[in-house]
C-alpha positions in Angstrom: 32.3 9.4 14.2 31.5 6.2 16.0 30.2 3.5 14.4 26.8 4.1 16.0 27.0 7.5 14.4 27.1 6.0 10.8 24.6 3.5 11.7 22.0 6.3 12.7 23.3 8.3 9.3 22.5 5.3 7.2 18.9 5.0 8.5 18.1 8.5 8.2 19.3 8.1 4.4 17.1 4.9 4.0 14.0 7.2 5.3 15.0 10.1 3.2 15.0 7.5 0.1 11.7 5.8 1.0 9.9 9.0 1.7 11.3 10.9 -1.4 10.3 7.9 -3.5 6.9 8.1 -2.0 6.7 12.1 -2.8 8.0 11.5 -6.2 5.4 8.8 -7.1 2.6 10.9 -6.1 3.2 13.6 -8.3 0.5 14.2 -11.1 -1.9 11.6 -9.7 -5.3 12.4 -8.0 -7.2 10.4 -5.6 -8.6 7.0 -6.8 -12.0 7.6 -8.7 -11.4 11.2 -9.2 -11.3 12.5 -12.9 -10.7 16.1 -14.0 -11.0 18.6 -16.8 -10.5 22.1 -17.7 -13.6 24.3 -17.3 -14.1 26.4 -20.4 -17.0 28.2 -19.5 -17.0 29.4 -15.8 -20.3 31.0 -15.7 -21.9 27.8 -17.0 -20.3 25.9 -13.9 -21.4 28.4 -11.5 -24.9 28.5 -12.7 -25.0 24.9 -12.5 -23.9 25.2 -8.8 -26.7 27.9 -8.1 -29.7 26.0 -9.7 -28.9 22.4 -8.4 -31.9 20.9 -6.2 -32.0 17.9 -3.6 -32.8 15.7 -6.3 -30.2 16.1 -9.0 -27.6 13.3 -9.2 -25.0 15.5 -10.2 -24.0 18.5 -7.8 -21.6 21.3 -7.9 -19.7 22.8 -5.4 -17.7 26.2 -5.7 -14.3 26.8 -3.7 -13.3 30.5 -3.4 -11.7 32.5 -1.1 -12.8 31.8 1.6 -16.0 29.7 1.4 -17.6 26.8 -0.3 -20.6 27.3 -2.0 -23.6 26.4 -2.0 -24.4 24.4 1.1 -25.1 21.0 0.1 -28.2 18.6 1.3 -28.0 15.2 -0.1 -30.2 12.1 0.5 -28.7 9.0 2.2 -27.9 6.1 0.2 -28.3 7.8 -3.1 -25.3 8.0 -5.6 -24.1 11.5 -6.6 -21.4 13.0 -8.9 -19.9 15.8 -7.0 -18.4 18.4 -9.6 -15.9 20.8 -7.6 -13.9 23.6 -8.9 -11.9 26.2 -7.5 -13.0 29.9 -8.7 -9.9 31.8 -8.0 -6.7 30.3 -6.6 -5.5 26.7 -5.6 -7.6 25.1 -2.6 -7.9 21.5 -1.4 -11.3 19.7 -1.0 -11.3 17.6 1.7 -14.2 15.5 3.1 -14.0 13.7 6.7 -13.5 10.0 6.7 -17.2 9.7 8.5 -19.1 10.4 5.4 -17.8 7.4 3.1 -15.5 5.2 5.3 -12.5 7.1 3.8 -11.4 10.7 3.6 -11.7 12.3 0.4 -8.8 15.0 -0.4 -8.2 16.7 -3.6 -6.0 19.6 -4.7 -7.9 21.9 -6.9 -6.2 24.1 -9.5 -8.1 27.4 -10.5 -10.7 26.8 -13.6 -10.3 23.1 -13.5 -13.6 20.7 -12.6 -12.7 17.7 -10.4 -15.7 14.9 -10.7 -15.7 12.8 -7.6 -18.4 9.7 -7.2 -20.0 10.4 -4.0 -22.4 8.0 -2.0 -23.1 8.5 1.8 -24.9 5.9 3.6 -25.5 7.4 7.1 -27.5 10.9 7.7 -25.8 13.4 9.7 -23.5 16.4 8.9 -20.0 15.7 7.4 -17.1 18.3 7.6 -15.8 19.9 4.5 -12.5 21.9 4.5 -10.0 23.5 2.6 -6.3 21.8 3.4 -4.1 24.2 1.2 -3.3 27.5 2.6 -5.5 29.9 0.6 -4.8 33.4 2.2 -5.2 35.2 5.4 -8.7 33.7 6.3 -8.0 30.2 5.3 -9.0 29.0 8.8 -12.5 30.0 7.9 -12.8 28.1 4.9 -15.3 25.6 6.2 -18.5 24.0 5.2 -20.7 20.8 6.1 -22.6 18.6 3.7 -25.9 17.7 5.3 -27.3 14.1 4.8 -31.0 13.3 5.1 -33.0 10.4 4.7 
């Protein structure tokens, strides 16, 4: 091997160590300001999701193959507490950057409630997606949050 080859191998090893450290340090962490807890009564969580109204401060969103339910309509500038949970398998909640100024990405474990503070200032439609492969129709697992004045 030539001297140049050793230098390239050294750089690759440094990059592997750096990215390995980043990955290892991310295990067990959720996104900033996101808390979670086990759901003891799934039917209660599901009922709250189905009965919520436009004026509720606490809003509920259920992930299941292959949908987000219910559709969310929020008021611009109002603070909300978003409770999101997966009913069946592992999903990942993704809210686009345009909604809050930074994207929100949370890996959802089944029967666990994730609590996310949410405030969207601008009215419009903001995409929600699942970024964890969840089955054959994963690509159809899209929705929107509609924000009105």
